[in-house]
N, C-alpha and C positions, 0 to 999 in steps of 0.2 A: 432186595426186593426190586423188581423191575416194573416198568409201566405195563408190560404185557401181563405180569402176574395179577395186576389189579383190574385190567380191562374187562375180564369176565364177571367181576363182582359189582361194577359200578355202571349205572345207567348212562344214557347218552348225555344227560345234563351234567354229568360229572367229568366228561372228557376234557373240557376246557381246564378244569382243575388239574387233571392228571398231566396235561400238556405243560402247564406251568411248573409243576413239580419236576418234570423230566428235565427242564432247563437247568435245574440245579442238582437235583438228585431225586429219584422217585420217592425217597423217604422224607422229603421235605414238606409233606402235606400235613400241616398241623394248625390248630386253632390257637392263635396267640395274640399278643398284645400289640397295641399301636405305640408309636412314639412321635414326638414333635420334631420339627426341624431344628430345635434349639436345645442343646444339652449344656450350654454354657450358663453362667450365673445370672439368669434372668431376674432372680430375686433381688438383685442390687437395684433394679429399676422399679420394683413393685413395692407398694407400701406394706409395712409389716403390721400384723395384727397386734403384736406385743408393743406396748408403749416404750419399751426399752430396746427395741430392735431385735432382729433375729439372732438366735444363738448359732454357734457353729454346728451343733449336732443336737437336734430336738428329738427326743424319744419318749415313748411311754413303755411301761413294762407290763406284760400280760400275766395272767395268773400262774402260768408255768415258768415264769422268769425270763421269757424271751423279750428282748428289746426290739421295739418297732420304731423305725425312723419315719418321721413325717416332716413335711414342709407346710407352712401356714402363712398365707399371704393375704393382705388386704383386710377390709372390714365390711360388714353387711351380712346379708343372708348367706349362710354357708353352702358352698358347693363342694362336695366330697367326691374325689376321683379314685377309682380302682383300676390299676394297670393289669396287663396280662403277662403271660409267659413269653420270654424269660426276662422281662424288662424291669423297670423301676418307676418311681414317681416322676422321674425326669421325662418320661414319655408324655407327660401332660403339661410341660412347661409353657408351651405356646397358648394353650387354652387357659391355664391359670393366670398368666400375665394379662391376657386379653380381658377375662372376666373380672379380675381384681381391679383393673384399670377402669372398669365400668361399674364399680360400686359393690362388688361381691367379695366375700371372704372365701378364699379357695384353699383347700386342704388335700394333700395327696400323700400316701404312705408307701413305703417299700414293703411288699408282702414278705412275711417271714421266709427265709431262704433265698431272698432276692435282694440285690443291691446292698444298702447300708444297714439293713435290719439283721437281727441275730440269725444264726444258721444252726438251729437245733436239729438233732437227729430225728426226733419225733414231732408230730403235730403238723406235718406237711399235708394237710387234707382240708377239704372245703368246709367242713364243720368248724375247724379251728380257724381257718381264714376268716370266716364270717364272724366268729366270736372275737377275733382280734380287731376287726373293723368295729364291732360293737363296743369293745373296750376303749378304742380311740374316741369314738363318738361320745361315749358316756363320760370319759375323763375330761374331754373338752366341753362337755355339757352342751352339745350341739342340738339345735331344734330347728324345725321348719327347713330341713335339709333337701337339697337337690342332689341325689346320688347319680353319679355318672360312671359307667363301666365299659371298658373296651375289651372285646374278646374274652379271655378268661376272667377279666375283671367284671364283665357283664354277668357271668355266673356268680361271682362273689356278691354283686349287688342283689341279684335275685335271691340268693341263699340267705343273705343278711335279713331281707324282709321275711323270707320263709321261716327263719328261726327266731327273729326278734321283733317282728311286726312292723306296722306302718306308722306307729305313733309319732316318731321323730322325723318322718319323711314327708315332704311336700310333693315332690315329683321325682321321677326316675328317667334315666336315659340309658339305653342299651345301644352301643355302637359296635358294629361288626362282631356281635356277641355270640358266644358258643351255645347258649340255650336254644331249644329245649335239651337236646342231647346230640353229641357228635357221632358216636359209634353206631354202626349198623346193628340193629336188633330186630326181633320179630315184630315189635311194635313200632320200630323206626326203620323201615326198609330202605329209606333214602339216605341213611347214614353211611359213613365210611367204614370199610372193613377193619377189624382189629389188627390185621397185618400192617396197616398204615401206621398205627400208633406203636406197634412193636418195632417198626423200622425207626421211628423217632427215638425210641428208647435206645436202640442199638447205636444210632448215630451220635446221640448225646454222650453215651459212654465212650465210644471209640475216639471221637475227636470233636468235642463240642465247639471248639474255636472255629474250625473250618466249617462245621455244620451251620453255625450261626451266620458266618459270612455268606455261605451259599443260600441259606434260607432268606436272607434279606432281599434277594432278587425278586422272587415271586411275592413276597410279603408286600413290597411296594409296587409291584407290577413292572419292575425294571425289565422284564422279559417281554413286554408289550410294546408295539410300535407307538411312538408318541408319548411314552411314559414321562410323568413328571418327577420320577424318582431321581434323587441326586446321590452322589457318592457319600456326601455328608450324612444323609439319612441312614444309609446302609452302615456307615462307620459307627454312628451313634447306636444303632441296634446292636452291633457286635460289642461295643464298649459296655453298654448296660448289661447285656447278657453275661459277659465274662465276670462281672462284679458279683454274681450270685453264687450260691452253693450248689455244687454238682448234685449232692444228695437231695436238697430241696427242689431243684429243678427236675430231677428224675422223678421224684414222687409226684410232682405237680402234673405230670403228663396224664396220669390216671384221672386226676380231678377235672381237667378240661375235656377229656375224651369220653369218660364212662359215667360221670354223674348225670342223673336224669333230673333236670331242673323244672320239669313240668309242674310238680306240686307247688314249687316256689312261685312260678309265674302265675298260678291260679290265685295265690294269696296277695298279689300286688293290687292294692286298692286305689293307688294314686295315679294321676295322669302320667302316661309313659310315652316317651318318644323313642321309636326304634329307627336307627339310622344304619343303612347297610349299602355297600357297593355291589352292583350287580356283576362285577368282574372280580369278585373276591375269590382268589384261588386257594385261600387258606381255610376259610369258613364259608363254604358255598351258601348263598343267600336262600335258596329254596328250602333247605333243610334246617334253617336257623332263623334269620330275621323274619322271613315271611310267616313261619309257623308261630314264632313268639308273638308277633303282632296280632295273630288270631286268638291266642290263648289269654293274653293279658286283657283284662276287662276294659280299660280306658286307654288303649294304645293307638298311636298314630304311626304308620310306617312311612318313612321317607327314604326313597331309593336314589342313590347317586349313580347315574348312568356311567358305566366304564370305570368306576372307582375300584381300587384294589383294597386289600385288607388294611393296609396302613394308611387309610384315608385321613386320619387326624393330622398327618404330615403332608401328604400329597394334595389334600383338599382342605388345608388348614383354614383358610379364610372362610370357606363355605361352612365348615363345621362350627367355627367360632360364631358366625352369624346365626346359624340355626340354633345353637345352644342359647345364645342371648335372647333370641326371639321366643323360644320355648319357655325359658325361665321367667321372662317378663309377661307371658300370656296368662 
């Protein structure tokens, strides 16, 4: 798939997106997760929720027998993070350490088929992802939660509320998130053509290792002048991605591209912060963050000028500050 193949289908507002993809590969246009600048053992510096200290491998088991890995740091009001494709809970390390150091209990899990969680053949769909999150929340008996999701994780947060309600949720945060829907349809004319996501599938199957290395460029805006992206960020993206299941990651492409989260967004009743970079080459803001902020009843949109999709890393301090301010408000 070439940039020329797409140019006839995407309006002028999408041309910056296509330019970024061409820098790596025209097929690199996808809505995916953020990661922090830190993939090392930040947990060693954070207080453990468990009085006996953290275990080497903390998991819960879902109803279909899949083990879901999670990390659980600090004490206080719980803040639960959902990562995106193709990453892991480690994508949130910087935010977790920061908030746990300010009196919050932070929890993040590896989605099934990703990272250290189980790699089942079945169940790699958004209904099951949301149910897995519900299982984690219920088994830890979490209440008054702040749910935070980036990219595909934003879809998971919205779908959790859509399926399981607002009862345990105090606030929600959608960062560079994929809702309402990414693919171009009659009702979503500003979306990306299906050919983009078919290209993602093809590249994931053909050589996902090289694909993830290439994708990390536009993900962090490394192809932009004055970029804050480092090689460490890009290496962490690749490392986390390669820990996952090829089958799970392949199936997940459909979930971040074709699921319509509009009904879920309409069911969110809690205060919601929508954060998005206006130079997001992966999930363009006009067909995602701006629309979600209009659909959610109690939403506030905060635009980061010039920020890329991976802004939780490139704009780590600002994201941390805004999260803390919103949670405390």
